[in-house]
C-alpha positions, 0 to 999 in steps of 0.5 A: 525525502519523506519518512517511511511508514512501516505497518503490518497488513490490517493496521490502517484503514484504506483512507489512512494508507491513501492519505499517507501516500498522498502526503508523499510517504512511502509505505512498507507493508508487512504481509504473510503469504504462503506461510512466509513474511514479505514486504510490499512497498506502496508509493505515489510519485505524484502521477502514478500509484505503485504497489511493489510486491516481491513478485509483481509491480502494480501501477494505478493511474488514479486513487480509485484504482489504488484503493481497490488494489489495497482492498483486494490485497488485504493491506487495509483494516476492515471496510471503509 
């Protein structure tokens, strides 16, 4: 099993997050939503990218879709 990477939203760039996913790492992103702290799990199973939030599971069939999700949700630092 690969090592889990824990980060706060905005700590890493989109490229860094995608690279870690493509290496097989599971990423736990700590986010603040509506005044509460939550954990989002990002993972890639070799076929599908997954973004598991406390209320929803987003699936993306390609890297481009996952990059867009990471940007839209504010999990990455700045613009790449």
